[in-house]
PAZAPA-4460 file (N, C-alpha, C; in steps of 0.05 Angstrom, whole numbers, plus 32768, in hexadecimal, padded with zeros to 4 digits):
% residues 234
    n_x    n_y    n_z   ca_x   ca_y   ca_z    c_x    c_y    c_z   seq   type   mol
   84C6   7FB2   745E   84D9   7FC7   7465   84F4   7FC1   7459     1      M     A
   84FF   7FD5   744B   8518   7FD0   743D   8530   7FCD   7450     2      S     A
   8543   7FBC   7449   855B   7FB8   7459   8572   7FC9   744E     3      A     A
   856D   7FD9   7438   8583   7FE8   742B   8586   8003   7439     4      H     A
   859F   800A   743D   85A5   8024   7449   85A2   803A   7435     5      W     A
   8599   8051   743D   8598   8069   742B   85B3   8076   742C     6      S     A
   85B8   808A   741B   85D1   8098   741B   85D5   80A7   7436     7      A     A
   85BF   80B1   7441   85C0   80BF   745B   85C8   80AC   7471     8      T     A
   85BD   8094   7470   85C4   807F   7484   85E2   8079   7483     9      D     A
   85EC   8077   746A   8609   8070   7467   861A   8087   7472    10      E     A
   8612   80A0   746D   8621   80B6   7477   8621   80B7   7495    11      L     A
   8609   80B2   74A1   8608   80B2   74BE   8619   809C   74CA    12      Q     A
   861A   8085   74BC   862A   806F   74C6   8647   8076   74C5    13      T     A
   8650   8084   74AF   866C   808A   74AD   8675   809F   74C1    14      R     A
   8662   80B0   74CA   866A   80C4   74DE   866E   80B9   74FA    15      R     A
   8663   80A2   74FF   8666   8096   7519   8682   8089   751C    16      L     A
   868D   8089   7534   86A6   807A   7538   86A0   805C   7534    17      P     A
   86AC   8050   7520   86A5   8035   7518   86B6   8021   7526    18      V     A
   86AA   800E   7533   86B7   7FF7   753E   86AB   7FDF   752F    19      R     A
   86BB   7FD1   7520   86B1   7FBB   7510   86B1   7FA1   751F    20      W     A
   869C   7F92   751B   8699   7F77   7528   86AB   7F63   751B    21      A     A
   86B5   7F51   752A   86C5   7F3B   751E   86B4   7F29   750D    22      R     A
   869B   7F25   7515   8687   7F15   7506   866D   7F25   7504    23      T     A
   8661   7F27   74ED   8648   7F36   74EA   8631   7F29   74FA    24      P     A
   861E   7F3A   7501   8605   7F2F   750D   85F0   7F2D   74F8    25      F     A
   85E6   7F14   74F4   85D1   7F0F   74E1   85B7   7F0D   74EF    26      Y     A
   85A4   7F1E   74E9   858A   7F1E   74F6   8578   7F09   74E9    27      F     A
   856E   7EF8   74FA   855B   7EE3   74F2   8541   7EE5   7501    28      N     A
   852D   7ED9   74F6   8513   7ED5   7504   850D   7EB7   7504    29      S     A
   84F6   7EB0   750D   84EF   7E93   750D   84D1   7E90   750D    30      A     A
   84C9   7E7B   74FF   84AD   7E72   7501   84AC   7E59   7512    31      E     A
   8497   7E55   7521   8495   7E40   7535   847E   7E2C   752E    32      H     A
   8486   7E13   752B   8472   7DFF   7525   846A   7DF1   7540    33      L     A
   8452   7DF6   7549   8449   7DEC   7563   8445   7DCE   7562    34      L     A
   844E   7DC1   7577   844B   7DA4   7578   843E   7D9C   7593    35      R     A
   8429   7D8C   7592   841B   7D83   75AA   842A   7D6B   75B5    36      I     A
   8433   7D6C   75CE   8441   7D56   75DA   842E   7D42   75E7    37      E     A
   8438   7D2C   75F1   8427   7D17   75FC   841C   7D1E   7617    38      R     A
   8429   7D30   7626   8420   7D36   7641   8408   7D49   7640    39      E     A
   83F5   7D44   7652   83DF   7D56   7657   83D7   7D54   7674    40      R     A
   83C9   7D68   767E   83C1   7D69   769A   83A4   7D71   769C    41      A     A
   8395   7D62   76AD   8379   7D6A   76B2   8375   7D75   76CE    42      G     A
   838A   7D74   76DE   838A   7D80   76F8   83A7   7D87   7700    43      N     A
   83AA   7D93   7717   83C5   7D9D   771F   83D8   7D86   7725    44      L     A
   83CE   7D70   7730   83DF   7D59   7735   83EB   7D4E   771B    45      G     A
   83DA   7D4D   7706   83E4   7D44   76EC   83F7   7D58   76E0    46      E     A
   83F2   7D71   76E5   8405   7D86   76DB   8420   7D82   76E7    47      L     A
   8421   7D7D   7701   843B   7D79   770F   8449   7D61   7703    48      L     A
   843B   7D4B   76FF   8448   7D33   76F4   8452   7D38   76D7    49      D     A
   8443   7D47   76C8   844A   7D4C   76AC   8462   7D5F   76AA    50      A     A
   8463   7D73   76BC   847A   7D86   76BC   8494   7D77   76C2    51      V     A
   8492   7D62   76D3   84AA   7D53   76DA   84B4   7D43   76C2    52      K     A
   84A2   7D3A   76B0   84AA   7D27   769B   84AB   7D33   767F    53      S     A
   84A0   7D4B   767B   849F   7D56   7660   84BB   7D5E   7656    54      C     A
   84BC   7D64   763C   84D6   7D6C   7631   84DE   7D88   7639    55      S     A
   84F8   7D8E   7637   8501   7DA9   763C   84F5   7DBD   7629    56      E     A
   84F0   7DB4   7610   84E3   7DC5   75FC   84C7   7DCE   7605    57      E     A
   84B9   7DBC   7613   849F   7DC3   761D   84A1   7DD8   7633    58      S     A
   84B4   7DD5   7645   84B8   7DE9   765B   84BE   7E04   764E    59      I     A
   84D0   7E04   763B   84D7   7E1D   762D   84BF   7E29   761F    60      F     A
   84AF   7E19   7613   8497   7E22   7604   8484   7E30   7617    61      Q     A
   847F   7E25   762E   846B   7E2F   7640   8475   7E45   7653    62      H     A
   848E   7E4C   7651   8499   7E62   7661   84A4   7E78   764F    63      T     A
   84BB   7E73   7642   84C8   7E87   7631   84B7   7E8F   7619    64      F     A
   84AC   7E7A   760B   849E   7E81   75F2   8484   7E8F   75F7    65      R     A
   8479   7E8C   760F   8461   7E9B   7617   8467   7EB9   7614    66      T     A
   8480   7EC1   7619   8487   7EDE   7618   8483   7EE9   75FC    67      L     A
   8487   7ED8   75E7   8482   7EE1   75CC   8464   7EE3   75C6    68      Q     A
   8455   7ECF   75CE   8439   7ECE   75C8   8429   7EE4   75D6    69      E     A
   8433   7EED   75ED   8425   7F02   75FD   8438   7F1A   7601    70      H     A
   8449   7F20   75EE   845D   7F35   75F2   8451   7F50   75F7    71      H     A
   8439   7F55   75ED   842D   7F6F   75EF   841E   7F73   7609    72      F     A
   841C   7F5F   761A   840E   7F60   7633   8421   7F67   764A    73      I     A
   841D   7F7D   7657   842F   7F85   766D   8427   7F78   7688    74      R     A
   840E   7F70   768A   8404   7F65   76A3   83F8   7F49   769E    75      Q     A
   83F7   7F39   76B2   83EC   7F1E   76AF   8401   7F09   76B7    76      G     A
   83FA   7EF0   76B2   840B   7EDB   76BA   8421   7ED6   76A5    77      Y     A
   8439   7ED1   76AF   8451   7ED1   769E   8456   7EB6   7690    78      S     A
   8447   7EA1   7697   844C   7E88   7689   8431   7E78   7688    79      N     A
   8431   7E64   7676   8418   7E55   7672   840F   7E45   768A    80      D     A
   8422   7E3C   769A   841B   7E2C   76B2   840B   7E3D   76C5    81      F     A
   8414   7E56   76C9   8407   7E68   76DB   83EB   7E70   76D1    82      A     A
   83EA   7E74   76B7   83D0   7E7C   76AA   83BB   7E65   76AE    83      H     A
   83C4   7E4D   76A9   83B2   7E36   76AC   83A9   7E32   76C9    84      W     A
   83BC   7E35   76DB   83B6   7E31   76F8   83A0   7E45   7701    85      A     A
   83A1   7E5D   76F5   838E   7E71   76FD   8373   7E6D   76EF    86      S     A
   8373   7E6B   76D5   835A   7E6C   76C6   834C   7E51   76C3    87      F     A
   835C   7E3B   76C3   834F   7E21   76C0   834B   7E13   76DB    88      A     A
   835D   7E1A   76EF   835C   7E0D   7709   8352   7E1F   771F    89      C     A
   834F   7E39   771A   8346   7E4C   772D   8358   7E4D   7746    90      Q     A
   8372   7E48   7742   8385   7E49   7758   8397   7E62   7755    91      E     A
   838C   7E78   775C   839A   7E92   7758   83B4   7E93   7767    92      T     A
   83B5   7E89   7780   83CD   7E8A   7790   83E4   7E7A   7782    93      A     A
   83DD   7E63   7777   83F1   7E53   7769   83FA   7E62   7750    94      L     A
   83E7   7E6E   7742   83ED   7E7C   7729   8401   7E92   772F    95      A     A
   83FD   7EA0   7745   8410   7EB6   774C   842C   7EAB   7752    96      E     A
   842D   7E94   7760   8447   7E89   7766   8455   7E80   774D    97      R     A
   8446   7E73   773A   8452   7E6A   7721   845B   7E82   7710    98      L     A
   844B   7E97   7710   8451   7EAE   7701   846A   7EBD   770B    99      S     A
   846F   7EBA   7725   8486   7EC8   7731   84A1   7EBA   772B   100      S     A
   84A0   7EA2   771E   84B9   7E95   7717   84C6   7EA5   7700   101      V     A
   84DC   7EB1   7706   84EA   7EC2   76F3   84FD   7EB2   76E2   102      D     A
   84F6   7EAE   76C9   8507   7E9D   76B8   8523   7EA8   76B4   103      V     A
   8527   7EC2   76B8   8542   7ECD   76B4   8556   7EC3   76C8   104      R     A
   854D   7EB8   76DE   855F   7EAF   76F3   856B   7E94   76EE   105      K     A
   8562   7E86   76D9   8569   7E6A   76D5   857D   7E68   76BD   106      F     A
   8591   7E57   76C1   85A5   7E52   76AD   85A1   7E38   769E   107      T     A
   858B   7E2A   76A4   8584   7E12   7696   8566   7E0D   7697   108      S     A
   855B   7E00   7683   853F   7DF9   7684   853A   7DE5   769A   109      V     A
   854D   7DD4   769F   854A   7DC0   76B5   8545   7DCE   76D0   110      R     A
   8555   7DE3   76D5   8552   7DF1   76EE   8537   7E00   76EF   111      A     A
   852E   7E0A   76D8   8514   7E17   76D7   84FE   7E02   76DC   112      L     A
   8500   7DEB   76D0   84EC   7DD6   76D5   84EB   7DCF   76F3   113      R     A
   8502   7DCC   7700   8503   7DC5   771C   84F5   7DDA   772D   114      D     A
   84F8   7DF3   7726   84EB   7E08   7735   84CC   7E06   7732   115      K     A
   84C3   7E01   771A   84A6   7DFE   7715   849B   7DE6   7724   116      I     A
   84AA   7DD0   7724   84A2   7DB8   7733   84A1   7DBE   7751   117      V     A
   84B5   7DCC   775B   84B5   7DD2   7778   849D   7DE4   777F   118      D     A
   8497   7DF7   776E   8481   7E0A   7773   8467   7DFB   7773   119      T     A
   8462   7DE9   7760   844A   7DD9   7760   8448   7DC6   7777   120      L     A
   845E   7DB9   777E   845F   7DA6   7794   8458   7DB3   77AF   121      S     A
   8465   7DCA   77B3   8460   7DD8   77CC   8443   7DE1   77CF   122      E     A
   8438   7DEA   77B9   841C   7DF3   77BA   8409   7DDC   77BF   123      Y     A
   840D   7DC6   77B1   83FB   7DAF   77B5   83FF   7DA2   77D0   124      L     A
   8416   7DA4   77DC   841A   7D9A   77F7   840A   7DAA   780B   125      S     A
   8408   7DC4   7806   83F9   7DD6   7819   83DB   7DD6   7812   126      S     A
   83D4   7DD0   77F9   83B8   7DD0   77F1   83B2   7DB5   77E2   127      C     A
   83B2   7D9F   77F1   83AF   7D84   77E4   8394   7D81   77D5   128      P     A
   8380   7D8F   77DD   8366   7D8D   77CF   8367   7D96   77B3   129      A     A
   837A   7DA7   77AC   837D   7DB2   7791   8389   7D9E   777E   130      A     A
   8396   7D8A   7788   83A5   7D77   7777   8393   7D69   7762   131      R     A
   837D   7D5F   776B   836C   7D4E   7759   8353   7D5C   774F   132      D     A
   8351   7D76   7755   8339   7D84   774C   833B   7D88   772D   133      R     A
   8326   7D80   771F   8326   7D81   7702   8326   7D9E   76F8   134      T     A
   8338   7DA3   76E6   833B   7DBE   76DA   8324   7DC3   76C6   135      A     A
   831E   7DDC   76C1   8309   7DE3   76AE   8310   7DDA   7692   136      A     A
   832A   7DD9   768C   8333   7DCF   7672   834F   7DC4   7676   137      E     A
   8356   7DB0   7666   8370   7DA3   766A   8387   7DB5   7661   138      P     A
   839F   7DAF   766B   83B7   7DBC   7663   83C6   7DAA   7650   139      F     A
   83CA   7DB2   7637   83D8   7DA3   7623   83F5   7DAC   7621   140      F     A
   8408   7D9A   7625   8424   7DA2   7623   842C   7DA4   7605   141      F     A
   8439   7DB9   75FF   8442   7DBE   75E3   8460   7DC4   75E2   142      C     A
   846B   7DC2   75CB   8486   7DCB   75C6   8485   7DD7   75A9   143      S     A
   849A   7DE2   75A0   849A   7DEC   7584   84B5   7DE8   7577   144      S     A
   84B3   7DE5   755D   84CB   7DE3   754D   84D0   7DFD   753F   145      V     A
   84E7   7E09   7541   84ED   7E22   7535   84F9   7E1F   7519   146      S     A
   84EE   7E2E   7506   84F8   7E2F   74EB   8504   7E4B   74E7   147      V     A
   851F   7E4C   74E4   852C   7E66   74E3   8526   7E73   74C8   148      I     A
   8520   7E8D   74CA   851A   7E9D   74B2   852E   7EB4   74B1   149      V     A
   8541   7EB3   749E   8554   7EC8   749B   8547   7EE3   7493   150      P     A
   8553   7EF9   749C   854A   7F13   7493   8561   7F20   7483   151      T     A
   855B   7F36   7475   8571   7F43   7466   8583   7F54   7476   152      P     A
   857F   7F55   7491   858E   7F68   74A1   85A7   7F5B   74AC   153      F     A
   85BD   7F69   74AB   85D7   7F60   74B6   85E5   7F79   74C1   154      V     A
   85F4   7F74   74D7   8602   7F8A   74E3   8620   7F83   74E6   155      A     A
   8631   7F96   74DE   864E   7F93   74E1   865A   7FA6   74F4   156      R     A
   8649   7FB9   74FD   8652   7FCC   7512   8639   7FD6   7521   157      N     A
   863E   7FE6   7535   8628   7FEE   7547   8613   7FFF   7538   158      L     A
   861B   8010   7526   8608   8021   7518   85F5   8010   7507   159      A     A
   8601   7FFC   74F9   85F0   7FEA   74E9   85DE   7FDA   74FA   160      E     A
   85E8   7FD2   7512   85D8   7FC3   7525   85BF   7FD2   752D   161      F     A
   85C2   7FEC   7535   85AC   7FFC   753E   8598   8001   7527   162      T     A
   85A3   8006   750F   8591   800B   74F8   8580   7FF3   74F2   163      R     A
   858C   7FDC   74F3   857D   7FC3   74EE   8569   7FBE   7504   164      A     A
   8571   7FC3   751D   855F   7FBE   7534   8546   7FCF   7532   165      L     A
   8548   7FE7   7526   8530   7FF8   7523   851C   7FEC   750F   166      E     A
   8526   7FDB   74FD   8516   7FD1   74E7   850C   7FB4   74E9   167      R     A
   8519   7FA4   74F9   8511   7F88   74FA   84F6   7F85   7508   168      I     A
   84E9   7F6E   7504   84D0   7F68   7511   84D3   7F60   752E   169      S     A
   84BD   7F61   753D   84BF   7F58   7559   84C4   7F3A   755B   170      I     A
   84BE   7F2B   7545   84C4   7F0F   7545   84E2   7F0A   7544   171      H     A
   84EF   7F1C   7536   850D   7F1B   7535   8518   7F22   7550   172      C     A
   850D   7F36   755D   8515   7F3D   7578   8512   7F25   758B   173      I     A
   84FB   7F18   7589   84F6   7F00   759A   850B   7EEB   7595   174      Y     A
   8510   7EE5   757C   8522   7ECF   7574   853E   7ED4   7581   175      Y     A
   8548   7EEC   757F   8564   7EF1   7588   8565   7EF7   75A6   176      H     A
   854F   7F02   75B1   8551   7F0A   75CD   8546   7EF6   75E1   177      F     A
   8532   7EE6   75D9   8526   7ED3   75EB   852A   7EB6   75E2   178      I     A
   8524   7EB0   75C9   8527   7E95   75C0   8544   7E8C   75C1   179      E     A
   8556   7E9F   75BD   8573   7E99   75BE   857B   7E8C   75D8   180      A     A
   856C   7E92   75ED   8573   7E88   7608   8571   7E69   7609   181      R     A
   855F   7E5E   75F8   855E   7E41   75F7   8577   7E35   75EA   182      Q     A
   857F   7E42   75D4   8597   7E39   75C6   85B0   7E3D   75D7   183      R     A
   85B0   7E52   75E7   85C7   7E59   75F8   85C4   7E4E   7614   184      L     A
   85B2   7E3C   7618   85AD   7E30   7633   85A6   7E45   7648   185      K     A
   8596   7E59   763F   858C   7E6F   7650   85A2   7E82   7659   186      L     A
   85BA   7E7F   764D   85D1   7E8F   7657   85CF   7EAD   7650   187      G     A
   85C5   7EB4   7638   85C4   7ED0   7631   85B2   7ED2   7618   188      S     A
   85B7   7EE6   7607   85A8   7EEA   75EF   85BB   7EF1   75D8   189      N     A
   85B2   7EEE   75C0   85C4   7EF2   75A9   85CF   7F0E   75A7   190      D     A
   85BF   7F23   75AE   85C9   7F3E   75AC   85E0   7F43   75C0   191      F     A
   85DD   7F3A   75D8   85F2   7F3D   75EC   860B   7F2E   75E5   192      S     A
   8607   7F15   75DB   861E   7F05   75D3   862F   7F13   75BE   193      I     A
   8621   7F1D   75A9   862F   7F2B   7593   863C   7F45   759C   194      W     A
   862E   7F55   75AA   8639   7F6E   75B3   8651   7F6A   75C6   195      L     A
   864F   7F56   75D7   8665   7F51   75EA   867D   7F44   75DD   196      G     A
   8678   7F2F   75CD   868E   7F1F   75C2   8699   7F2A   75A8   197      E     A
   8688   7F34   7597   8691   7F3E   757C   8697   7F5B   757C   198      Q     A
   868A   7F6B   758C   868E   7F88   758C   869E   7F92   75A5   199      M     A
   86A2   7F80   75B8   86B1   7F88   75D0   86A1   7F9B   75E2   200      G     A
   8687   7F9C   75DF   8676   7FAF   75EF   866A   7FA0   7606   201      L     A
   867A   7F99   761A   8671   7F88   7630   865B   7F95   7640   202      K     A
   865E   7FAF   7645   864A   7FBD   7656   862F   7FBE   7648   203      R     A
   862F   7FC4   762F   8616   7FC4   7620   8609   7FA9   7620   204      A     A
   861A   7F94   761C   8610   7F79   761C   8602   7F72   7637   205      A     A
   860F   7F7A   764D   8603   7F75   7667   85E9   7F83   766B   206      E     A
   85E7   7F9D   7663   85CF   7FAC   7666   85B8   7FA0   7656   207      L     A
   85BD   7F97   763E   85A9   7F8B   762D   859F   7F71   763A   208      I     A
   85B1   7F62   7645   85AA   7F48   7651   8598   7F4C   766A   209      D     A
   8599   7F64   7676   858A   7F69   768E   856E   7F74   7688   210      R     A
   8567   7F78   766F   854D   7F83   7668   8537   7F70   7673   211      I     A
   8524   7F7C   7680   850E   7F6C   768D   84FB   7F63   7677   212      D     A
   84FA   7F49   7672   84E9   7F3E   765D   84CC   7F3B   7667   213      I     A
   84C7   7F41   7680   84AC   7F3F   768A   849E   7F5A   7688   214      Y     A
   84AC   7F6F   7690   849F   7F8A   7691   84A0   7F98   7676   215      S     A
   84B1   7F8E   7663   84B4   7F9B   7649   84A7   7F8A   7633   216      A     A
   8499   7F97   7621   8490   7F89   7609   84A8   7F85   75F7   217      T     A
   84A4   7F76   75E1   84BA   7F73   75CE   84C2   7F8D   75C1   218      L     A
   84AE   7F9F   75BD   84B5   7FB9   75B3   84C5   7FC9   75C8   219      Q     A
   84BD   7FC5   75E1   84CC   7FD2   75F7   84E9   7FC8   75F8   220      G     A
   84ED   7FAE   75F3   8508   7FA2   75F2   8518   7FB0   75DC   221      V     A
   850B   7FB3   75C4   8519   7FC0   75AE   8522   7FDC   75B6   222      R     A
   8510   7FEC   75C1   8516   8007   75C9   852C   8009   75DE   223      H     A
   852C   7FF6   75F1   8540   7FF7   7605   855C   7FF0   75FA   224      R     A
   855D   7FDC   75E8   8576   7FD5   75DB   8581   7FED   75CB   225      I     A
   856F   7FFB   75BD   8578   8012   75AE   8582   8028   75C0   226      L     A
   8575   802C   75D7   857F   8040   75EB   859B   8039   75F4   227      Q     A
   859F   801F   75FA   85BA   8016   7603   85CE   801A   75EE   228      I     A
   85C7   8014   75D5   85DA   8017   75BF   85E1   8035   75BA   229      A     A
   85CD   8046   75BE   85D2   8063   75BB   85E6   806D   75CF   230      E     A
   85E5   8063   75E8   85F8   806C   75FC   8614   8064   75F5   231      T     A
   8617   804D   75E8   8631   8043   75DF   863C   8055   75C9   232      V     A
   862A   805E   75B7   8633   806E   75A0   8638   808B   75A8   233      Q     A
   862C   8094   75BE   862E   80B0   75C5   864A   80B8   75CC   234      A     A
***
């Protein structure tokens, strides 16, 4: 898909009230090289021990990055831990508790890890027989290394931002909207940061940051951001 504007696009851009960004927004994507870590679990007790000791990159991989791998699924378990607890351990109640952990509420991976540990500990305290029961298949802890892939899209104002947003891939959406949270310590996303700090559009930035990453697919995230941008331009 071409990144060049047509003459009509340029005319439409000029007709809008233009507010120029202090710094352009460069749209990037990323490729992920999966890495198998040393931790693995054959039962829920081992899962608990491994969650306590694994890297923050592993926690991020099995929670946030799951959203990219299953972005098109509106229903089901929201993270790998919940999925494994259900399908490999047959512990549906635990899977539901793990799936209810809302990653948006955490401002650090450490706090997210603590919540997962607490959820597992509380369940195993109430159901001790589940601790050592062998799972149907082991859980392998993974992390990934991101290789940034530049795109030809760049935005210097809101009109250019929306035009680019219509054209970029869902992998680019994921990189800036979800993966950015690891770089920003879960604080926000690249779109909100740019709109708030570079364009002075604080309200739009807040609305984008509130988009539900569980109920929306990545295409849904794209459409919602475009809707918010349209209200700003109206």
